[in-house]
N, C-alpha and C positions, 0 to 999 in steps of 0.2 A: 252659311254652311251649319253644320250640329260640330261641335268638339268633336275629333276623331281621338279615338285610345286603342293603345296597342298592348292586349292582356298575356302576357308571357307566364302559362301555369297549366299544371297538369290538367288533362282533360277533364271538362266539368259538361251534367246536362243540363239540356235547354230552360228544364226551371231550376237551376242553382238558385239559390234566392240570392249573391252576390251579383251572378249575371243576369237575373231581372231586372235587380234594381240599376244596376248601370243604365240598362238601356232604359226603361221607362224614366229616368232621371234628362235623358235627353243627351246621352255620349254615345255616341257609331264606337262602337268597338269590332278590333279584330282579333282574334288569337289563335296565337302561335305555342308551340309546345315547347321547340329546343330556342338556343341563343343563337344557333347559324341560322335560324330560320326569320328571326329576329331582324339580327344583323343584317339578311337581303331586303326585308319588306321597308326598316328603316331606311336605306341605300335610295328606295325607289318613293316611296309616300311620306307625305308632309302628315305627322301624328301632332300631336297638343299634349299630349301624357304618354306615360310609361304605366304599366303596373303590371310589376313582378313579383311571382310569389315563390318565397326561400324554400318551401319544401319541395321544389322539382331540384334544384340544383345542390343543395345538402353541402359540403364543402368548396366547391366553387362559385357559391355563393357572391363571394366579392369581386370574383373575376368578372362575374355575370354581368354586376352594377355598374363593373369598371369601366368594361368592353360599352357600355350600353352608354354610359356619359362620354367615353373617347368619340361617340359617334355621332349623341346628337345631345343640344342643349337644353332641349324639352324636357321639364318635369319629370321625376321618377318617385314614383311608391311604392315603395318594397314592403310587402304583407311576410311580416319574422314569426316563425315556428319557433319559440323560446323564449323566454324572461332573462337571457345573459348580457349586463348593461355592457360590456366591453364590447361583444358581438352585434349591438345593439349601434353605438357610438365608430366600431368599421364600416359599417352598412352606410352612416352616413359619412364617413372621412373619403368611401370609394366614390363618392357621388348622388348617392341617394338623396331626394328634397326632401323625403320624408321618410318615416316609418311607424308601420303600426301594428299590433297585434293582431295573430290571425283570426279572433276571436271577436273582432270589432265587428258591429254590426253594420250591416250593408249599407243601410243609409248615411252612416257615418261615413265608410270608404269613398261615397258616391259625392259626398258634400266636401270630403275632404280635396277632391279629384278638382271638382267643378274650381275649387278655391285657388290649389298650385295653380290651375289654367289661366285663370283670372290675371294672379299675381304675375304671371309669366310673362304675358301680354302689355306692350307698349301702351300708355295710358294717352289716350284722345278726349275729343270732345267728347259728352255723354251720347250723339247722335252719334260719332263713328261708328262705321262698319251695322247700322245699323239698316232694317231695309222699309220702305215706307208708298203704300198705296193707299191713299185715301186718308178714312181716319185709321187707317188698318197701320200698326206697325211692329215690325219683327224686330229684336234682339236675339242672332243668332248664337254671339257668346255664351248668355243666360238662358237660351230656348227658352223665351219669355215673348207672347202676342198681347199685344193693348189697344183694345180701340177706346178712344177718345180717353184714352188713361185709363182705362178698364181690364182687370187682365180677362183673358177668352183662356179658359181651360180645354187646352187642347192637351191629347198623348204624345207623346216624341214619334209614331210615327206620320202623326194628321201635322204636329207642328213640323217638321220636313216636308212635307206636302204642300204646304202651303206657302212654306219658303222658295219653294221651287216656282209655284206659279208667283210669287209677286215677285222674284228677282227679276222677270220680265211682265212686269203686267199689260194687257191686254194682247197678248202675243199667243199663237200655240205653243203648249207643253204638250208633244207627243206621248202617247201613250207608252210607245218604246222606251223613253227616257224616265216616265213614272217609272214602270216594272223594273229596271235598273236599280232603282231605288230601296228596292222590296229584295232583303238577301234573303228569306225564311221561304220554303216552300208552300206553307201558308198562304203569307203573304201574298206570292205571286198566284193562287188558287183565287181567291179572293179579288185580287185588282185592286184597282184604284178606286172604281164604284162605292163601295161603303166607306171608304174613309173620305171621298169626296160629298158624300151622304150629309156627312157627321158634319165636316168641315160649313156645307152650306147651312145644315142648320143652326150652329153656334153662331153662325156672322149674321145670318139674318137677327139669332137673339140678341147681338148686341150694336151691329150698325146698321139694321132695318134693311131699306132697301138701298144705301149707299154702295154696297158692296157687292160680285152676282160672281158666281163660276160659272162660267158659260160652255156647254158641252158640246161640243165639234163631232158630232155621231161618227164613230169608226176611226175618228182621229186622233182626238185628245180633250184637253180644257183650256179652260183662260180665266184669268182673273181679272176683272176689271172694274174702275173706279166706274159709279154711277152719279154723276153731277146731279143737285138737289133741284129741282124744281124754282126758278126763280118767281117771287108774286108777282103780278101786273097789277101796276097801281092802276086801281080808274082815273079815269079822265077827269083832274080839275073841273066843276060848273062857276061858268064865270055866270053871274046875273050884272044884265046892262040895264042900265032905267036912263030915260031921256027928260 
C-alpha cells in the first residue's frame, strides 16, 4: 500500500500547495491539529512518517517533537518557522529526523519525506514487497507501476486502486471496499468507474491484451492476467519414397 503520513499542522485548505503535492506524490495523508490527537492516532495506526509544523506549537514545539519520538520510531520531518541555528539544532536533538524551512518548495518536502521513509525501512531484495500480475509490477514503497520495465503513468488514486486489484488478482474486489479508499466527497461521487476507465486505457497502451480489468456488474472489479495464445506449429510434412 501507499506510505501513510501523519501531518500535524494548522488547518489547511484542500487546495493548499503542500497538501496537494503530498497527495499527488503518492502519500496517504492523515491530518490532525493537536499533539493529543496525534498521539491518539499513533497508538492505533501504523504510520510511515510524521510531518509536524512548528507554527502550531510555538514554545512547546520541542516538547511536541520529544513526545512524538517517544511514541514512535518513524521518521519525523519538522517544518521550522525561523532561522535560529540553536533552535534548529535543538529540534534535531529532540528527535526530529530532518528539519526544513517553512518556505521550502512543496515538491522538495514531499521528496524528502519519501527519502526518509525509504531509508527507515529495512533493506530487502529488490523485488521484496513488490506486487506482480503477469507483465505488471507495482512497487508500493515508491508508488511506481511498470509493464515490461516501462513506467505506467498513474495518478496517486489510480495507483492505489490498481494496487488494491493487483493484491488479489483474479478475485472480485467489491465496490464497497473500493469506495472506502476514496476519502474525498468528490471521489465518492464519481465512484471507481472513472478511475477504472483510465486504468484500463493505460494498461491497454502498455500491456496490450495481457491484462484485463473485468467489471462484475453491480458488485465490483477484478484484475486478470490473460495468457498470450501459443502458436500451434503446423504438422511436419514427411515425403515418402519407394
